[in-house]
C-alpha positions in Angstrom: -11.5 -13.0 -10.2 -11.3 -12.4 -6.6 -7.7 -11.2 -5.9 -8.2 -10.7 -2.0 -10.3 -12.8 0.4 -10.4 -12.6 4.0 -12.6 -15.0 6.0 -13.7 -14.1 9.6 -10.5 -12.4 10.4 -9.3 -11.7 14.0 -6.4 -10.3 15.8 -5.7 -9.9 19.3 -2.8 -9.2 21.3 -2.4 -11.1 24.8 -5.9 -10.0 26.3 -7.1 -7.4 24.1 -9.1 -8.1 20.9 -8.2 -5.3 17.9 -10.8 -6.4 15.5 -13.0 -9.4 14.9 -14.9 -11.1 12.2 -13.4 -9.0 9.4 -14.4 -10.4 5.9 -13.7 -8.9 2.8 -13.4 -9.8 -1.1 -11.5 -7.5 -3.4 -11.7 -8.5 -7.3 -8.4 -8.1 -9.6 -8.2 -4.3 -10.4 -10.6 -3.4 -7.7 -9.5 0.1 -5.5 -10.9 -0.3 -2.0 -11.3 2.3 0.8 -11.1 1.1 4.4 -12.2 3.9 6.7 -12.8 3.9 10.6 -11.8 5.8 13.9 -8.3 5.9 14.8 -7.7 2.7 16.9 -9.5 0.3 15.1 -7.1 -1.6 13.8 -6.6 -0.2 10.0 -3.1 -0.4 10.0 -3.2 -3.8 11.5 -5.4 -5.1 8.9 -3.3 -3.8 6.1 -0.3 -5.6 7.8 -2.0 -8.8 7.7 -3.0 -7.9 3.8 0.6 -7.3 3.3 1.7 -10.6 4.8 3.8 -8.5 7.5 1.6 -9.8 10.2 -0.5 -13.1 10.5 -4.3 -13.1 11.6 -5.1 -14.8 15.2 -7.8 -16.5 13.8 -9.6 -16.5 10.4 -8.3 -17.1 6.9 -6.6 -14.8 4.1 -6.2 -15.8 0.6 -4.2 -14.1 -2.2 -4.8 -15.0 -5.6 -6.3 -18.3 -4.5 -2.8 -19.0 -2.3 -3.4 -19.2 1.7 -1.2 -16.3 3.2 -1.9 -17.5 6.6 -0.6 -21.1 5.7 2.6 -19.4 4.0 6.0 -19.7 5.7 7.9 -16.6 6.5 10.4 -16.9 3.5 7.6 -17.4 1.1 5.7 -14.5 2.6 8.9 -12.0 2.1 9.2 -13.3 -1.3 5.3 -12.4 -2.3 6.0 -9.1 -0.8 9.1 -8.3 -2.5 7.9 -9.6 -6.1 4.0 -8.9 -5.9 3.3 -6.2 -3.5 3.4 -2.7 -3.0 3.2 -0.8 0.3 2.8 2.8 1.3 3.2 3.5 4.8 1.7 6.4 6.6 5.3 7.6 7.5 7.4 6.0 4.8 11.0 4.7 6.3 13.4 6.1 4.5 17.3 5.6 4.7 18.8 9.1 5.8 22.3 9.0 4.1 20.8 7.8 0.5 19.1 10.2 -2.1 15.7 10.3 -2.8 16.2 8.1 -5.9 18.3 5.6 -4.2 15.7 5.1 -1.5 13.1 4.4 -4.4 15.7 1.9 -5.9 16.0 0.2 -2.6 13.5 -3.0 -3.6 15.8 -3.4 -6.7 19.3 -3.5 -5.2 19.8 -6.8 -6.6 18.1 -6.5 -9.7 20.9 -7.3 -12.7 19.1 -7.0 -15.9 20.1 -3.7 -17.5 17.3 -3.4 -19.9 14.7 -3.7 -17.0 16.7 -1.1 -14.7 16.6 1.4 -18.0 12.8 1.0 -18.1 12.7 1.5 -14.4 14.3 4.7 -14.2 12.0 5.9 -17.0 9.2 5.1 -15.0 11.0 6.6 -11.9 11.6 9.8 -13.7 8.2 10.3 -15.3 6.4 9.5 -12.1 8.8 12.1 -10.4 7.5 14.7 -13.1 3.7 13.6 -12.3 4.4 14.0 -8.7 6.2 17.2 -8.6 9.7 15.5 -7.1 11.9 15.0 -10.3 14.1 17.9 -9.3 14.6 16.5 -6.0 15.6 13.0 -6.7 19.3 13.3 -6.4 18.9 15.2 -3.1 19.9 13.6 0.4 16.2 12.3 1.9 17.0 14.2 4.9 16.9 17.4 3.4 13.1 16.7 2.2 9.9 17.9 3.6 7.1 15.4 4.7 5.2 15.6 1.6 8.5 15.2 -0.4 9.1 12.1 1.6 5.5 10.6 1.2 5.9 11.1 -2.9 9.1 9.4 -2.5 7.4 6.5 -0.8 4.4 6.3 -3.3 7.1 6.0 -6.1 9.0 3.4 -4.4 5.9 1.4 -3.6 5.1 1.2 -7.6 8.8 1.0 -9.1 8.1 -2.9 -9.2 4.9 -2.7 -11.0 3.4 -4.8 -8.2 -0.1 -6.9 -8.4 -1.3 -5.2 -5.4 -0.6 -1.8 -3.6 -1.8 -1.5 0.0 -1.5 2.2 1.2 -2.0 3.4 5.0 -3.2 7.4 4.6 -1.0 7.7 1.5 -1.9 11.2 1.1 -2.1 12.5 4.4 1.5 14.8 4.0 0.2 16.0 0.4 -1.4 19.3 -0.8 -4.8 19.0 -2.7 -3.2 19.0 -6.2 -0.8 16.3 -5.5 -3.4 14.1 -3.6 -5.5 14.3 -6.7 -2.7 13.7 -9.2 -1.7 10.4 -6.9 -4.9 9.3 -6.8 -5.9 10.0 -10.6 -3.0 8.0 -11.1 -3.8 5.0 -8.8 -7.3 5.0 -10.5 -5.8 5.0 -13.9 -3.7 1.4 -13.1 -5.3 -1.4 -14.9 -5.3 -5.0 -13.3 -3.7 -3.8 -10.2 -5.8 -4.1 -6.8 -5.7 -0.7 -4.3 -6.5 -0.9 -0.5 -6.3 2.3 0.9 -6.9 3.0 4.9 -7.8 6.5 5.0 -9.8 9.2 7.3 -10.5 11.4 4.0 -13.7 11.4 2.3 -12.4 12.9 -0.8 -9.6 9.8 -1.0 -12.6 7.2 -0.5 -14.5 9.0 -3.5 -11.9 7.8 -5.9 -12.5 4.0 -4.6 -14.7 1.3 -6.1 -15.9 0.4 -2.6 -15.9 1.7 0.8 -15.8 -0.1 3.8 -16.5 1.1 7.5 -14.4 -0.8 10.3 -14.9 -1.1 13.6 -13.9 -3.9 16.1 -16.8 -6.0 15.4 -15.5 -6.2 11.3 -16.2 -4.3 8.2 -19.2 -2.8 7.0 -19.9 -1.8 3.3 -20.5 1.8 2.5 -22.4 2.9 -0.6 -19.7 5.4 -2.3 
């Protein structure tokens, strides 16, 4: 079943074309790498897939629903309940702890049994990614690699249907990168789209694409 479908998607700002004629089809549970030079629009494409931007031209369907035609409110609800986003520089609230930043997507969750299950998952992921011991530290005291791991756990806390990741392991050491990628690879029925410059990251993916201003070219993994 196709989870993500982009048809002839283009993005332009005033008189500048960022990319043109992007076509992509990703089955549910697929793990896809999008590679390419800096400035070709990989982050912008991820923002479109996450519903944070709309394409200038073309169509985007998520689970058969047109994201290009959705209202801002419905896009926001879709992101909140069905998507996890790992940004290159995970935005954090400095006055909060790592754990509190992880729990931001669940601020309005009131079901105690659900929250207990979430806390168990956060602790397990903290252990796996080597940051359980600093979950109660203020975010401003953490290193770049620790903050990136906090952002990864935050993207997973809601058990999303799709994970969109922009250079998710750029600040991590090799061992932690492998732990993160192995965990993502182990997730069932969750679609993962990763923008990366790293060949080692792309090797964990089912499909690999190279992006230019003229679209995406499939590359044999």
